[in-house]
C-alpha positions as CSV (number, residue, x, y, z in Angstrom):
1,M,-6.9,-34.9,-24.4
2,T,-5.2,-37.0,-21.8
3,R,-5.2,-35.4,-18.3
4,R,-2.0,-34.3,-16.8
5,R,-0.9,-35.4,-13.3
6,A,0.7,-32.4,-11.6
7,L,2.7,-33.3,-8.5
8,L,4.0,-30.9,-5.9
9,G,6.5,-28.5,-7.3
10,A,6.4,-30.1,-10.8
11,L,5.1,-27.0,-12.6
12,A,7.6,-25.0,-14.6
13,L,5.6,-21.9,-14.2
14,A,5.5,-19.9,-11.0
15,S,2.6,-18.0,-9.6
16,V,2.5,-14.9,-7.4
17,G,0.3,-15.3,-4.3
18,T,-2.0,-12.4,-5.0
19,L,-5.8,-12.8,-5.0
20,A,-7.2,-11.8,-8.4
21,G,-10.4,-11.8,-10.5
22,C,-10.8,-14.5,-13.0
23,A,-12.1,-12.5,-16.0
24,G,-9.7,-11.6,-18.7
25,D,-9.0,-10.9,-22.4
26,S,-6.3,-12.1,-24.7
27,T,-4.7,-8.7,-25.2
28,G,-2.9,-8.4,-21.8
29,R,-4.4,-4.9,-21.4
30,G,-7.3,-3.4,-19.4
31,E,-8.6,-3.8,-15.9
32,D,-10.2,-7.2,-16.6
33,T,-6.8,-8.8,-17.4
34,P,-6.1,-11.6,-14.9
35,T,-3.1,-11.4,-12.7
36,A,-1.2,-14.2,-11.2
37,G,-2.7,-15.9,-8.1
38,T,-5.5,-18.1,-6.9
39,N,-8.8,-16.8,-8.1
40,R,-11.2,-19.3,-6.7
41,R,-11.0,-22.5,-4.6
42,E,-13.8,-24.7,-3.5
43,R,-14.3,-28.3,-2.3
44,G,-15.7,-30.8,-4.8
45,A,-19.4,-31.0,-4.6
46,A,-20.0,-34.7,-5.8
47,D,-20.4,-37.7,-3.5
48,P,-17.2,-39.1,-2.0
49,V,-15.5,-42.1,-3.7
50,S,-13.1,-44.7,-2.4
51,A,-9.7,-46.2,-3.4
52,S,-7.0,-48.5,-2.1
53,R,-3.5,-49.5,-3.1
54,T,-1.0,-52.2,-1.9
55,Y,2.6,-51.2,-2.3
56,D,5.3,-53.5,-3.6
57,R,7.5,-54.8,-0.8
58,S,10.4,-55.1,-3.1
59,R,10.4,-51.3,-3.5
60,Y,9.2,-50.2,-0.1
61,A,10.6,-51.7,3.0
62,F,8.6,-51.6,6.3
63,L,11.0,-51.3,9.2
64,D,9.2,-53.0,12.1
65,D,11.6,-51.8,14.8
66,R,11.1,-48.2,13.8
67,H,7.5,-48.4,12.5
68,A,8.8,-46.6,9.4
69,V,9.2,-47.0,5.6
70,R,12.4,-47.0,3.6
71,Y,12.1,-46.0,0.0
72,A,14.3,-44.9,-2.9
73,A,15.0,-41.1,-2.6
74,T,17.0,-40.6,-5.8
75,G,16.5,-41.6,-9.4
76,S,19.7,-43.6,-9.3
77,A,18.7,-45.7,-6.3
78,E,17.9,-49.4,-7.0
79,T,15.0,-51.0,-5.2
80,P,15.2,-50.8,-1.4
81,I,16.6,-53.8,0.5
82,P,13.8,-55.0,2.8
83,T,16.3,-56.1,5.5
84,G,19.7,-54.8,6.4
85,T,21.3,-51.5,5.2
86,P,21.4,-50.4,1.5
87,E,24.8,-50.3,0.0
88,Y,24.4,-46.6,-0.7
89,P,22.3,-45.3,2.2
90,E,22.4,-41.7,0.9
91,Q,20.2,-42.8,-2.0
92,Y,17.4,-43.9,0.4
93,A,15.1,-42.1,2.8
94,T,13.1,-43.3,5.8
95,S,9.8,-41.9,6.8
96,P,7.5,-42.6,9.8
97,F,4.8,-44.9,8.6
98,E,2.0,-42.4,9.4
99,E,3.8,-39.7,7.5
100,W,4.3,-42.0,4.6
101,G,0.7,-43.0,4.8
102,R,-0.6,-39.4,4.7
103,T,1.4,-38.6,1.6
104,N,0.6,-41.8,-0.3
105,T,-3.2,-41.6,0.5
106,A,-3.1,-38.1,-1.1
107,S,-1.3,-39.5,-4.2
108,V,-3.8,-42.4,-4.5
109,A,-6.7,-39.9,-4.1
110,A,-5.4,-37.7,-6.9
111,D,-5.2,-40.7,-9.2
112,R,-8.7,-41.7,-8.3
113,V,-10.1,-38.2,-8.8
114,G,-8.4,-38.0,-12.2
115,T,-10.1,-41.2,-13.3
116,V,-13.5,-40.0,-12.0
117,L,-13.2,-36.7,-13.9
118,E,-12.1,-38.5,-17.1
119,D,-15.1,-40.8,-16.8
120,R,-17.3,-37.7,-16.4
121,G,-15.9,-36.0,-19.5
122,F,-13.2,-33.7,-17.9
123,G,-10.1,-35.6,-19.0
124,S,-8.1,-32.4,-19.8
125,V,-7.8,-31.2,-16.2
126,S,-4.7,-31.5,-14.1
127,V,-5.1,-33.4,-10.8
128,G,-2.3,-33.6,-8.1
129,Y,-1.8,-33.2,-4.4
130,T,-0.3,-30.7,-2.1
131,L,0.1,-29.9,1.6
132,D,-3.1,-28.2,2.5
133,H,-3.1,-25.2,4.8
134,D,-5.7,-26.3,7.3
135,E,-6.5,-29.3,9.5
136,Y,-6.7,-31.7,6.5
137,G,-3.0,-32.1,5.9
138,F,-2.3,-33.4,2.3
139,A,-5.2,-32.9,0.0
140,A,-6.0,-33.7,-3.7
141,N,-6.3,-30.7,-6.0
142,V,-7.9,-30.2,-9.4
143,D,-6.1,-27.3,-11.1
144,L,-7.8,-25.1,-13.7
145,T,-4.9,-22.9,-14.8
146,T,-4.8,-19.8,-17.0
147,T,-1.3,-19.1,-18.3
148,L,0.1,-15.6,-18.9
149,A,3.1,-14.5,-20.9
150,R,5.7,-12.4,-19.2
151,D,4.1,-9.3,-20.6
152,G,0.7,-10.3,-19.3
153,R,-0.9,-11.7,-22.5
154,V,-3.2,-14.7,-21.9
155,L,-1.5,-17.7,-23.5
156,S,-4.0,-20.4,-22.5
157,T,-7.1,-20.9,-20.5
158,P,-8.6,-24.1,-19.1
159,E,-11.0,-26.0,-21.3
160,P,-13.7,-26.7,-18.8
161,D,-15.4,-24.1,-16.7
162,F,-14.9,-23.9,-13.0
163,D,-18.5,-24.6,-11.7
164,P,-19.1,-27.8,-13.8
165,V,-15.8,-29.2,-12.6
166,V,-16.7,-28.5,-9.0
167,E,-20.0,-30.3,-9.4
168,A,-18.3,-33.3,-10.9
169,T,-15.5,-33.5,-8.5
170,P,-15.8,-35.8,-5.4
171,R,-15.8,-34.0,-2.1
172,S,-13.3,-36.5,-0.7
173,V,-11.7,-39.9,-1.4
174,D,-11.6,-42.6,1.3
175,V,-8.2,-44.2,0.8
176,T,-6.5,-47.2,2.3
177,V,-2.8,-47.9,1.6
178,R,-1.1,-51.2,2.5
179,L,2.5,-52.2,3.0
180,A,3.5,-55.6,4.4
181,D,1.0,-56.2,7.2
182,Q,0.4,-52.5,7.8
183,E,-2.6,-50.4,6.7
184,Y,-3.2,-46.7,6.8
185,S,-6.6,-45.2,6.0
186,R,-7.7,-41.6,5.6
187,S,-10.5,-39.5,4.0
188,V,-8.6,-37.2,1.7
189,P,-10.4,-33.9,0.9
190,V,-10.5,-32.7,-2.7
191,W,-10.4,-29.1,-3.8
192,V,-10.9,-27.4,-7.2
193,A,-8.7,-24.3,-7.7
194,E,-8.9,-21.8,-10.5
195,T,-5.5,-20.1,-10.7
196,T,-3.5,-17.8,-13.0
197,E,0.3,-18.4,-13.5
198,Q,2.7,-16.2,-15.3
199,E,5.9,-17.2,-17.1
200,Q,9.1,-16.1,-15.4
């Protein structure tokens, strides 16, 4: 099965932030039935890996005077104009270079982790990135998700078990992103999360 790349906010299912046990049955009944929330979350246990990406200057404009990046912010926007003002400025966004770098290093890290796990036999897992709630900032995340129906029945469970995925997942990814003559490098932490989500 091809792995899914889950980006921030892209999931159609919502979860309730309640800690819960991970055991469950398919009947939706009994005290072992999972409830929505994060069950377990651990850093990857495998050795760190590295990655780099150079961004196309026809799509991302580095604004030297502001040390910032202009990029398309809507699906209807054409490629950014490297110099001057876009014809429809509301279709574009500008981000400080360091902020752009933090986000894009996390995106590159998620892609790299997905490739590593696929090579190690875990191609069915979802890998994305989110804003982490500690000193790391944006982090890559491997998501092992159990899905519940509205009535609590278990609809699906992740194919691989949590512990083997943790053992195969790099602890971090050392990433460098480049745009024009600028570079941004960061070690992006990688977490594995076992969660339960319930249809709304």
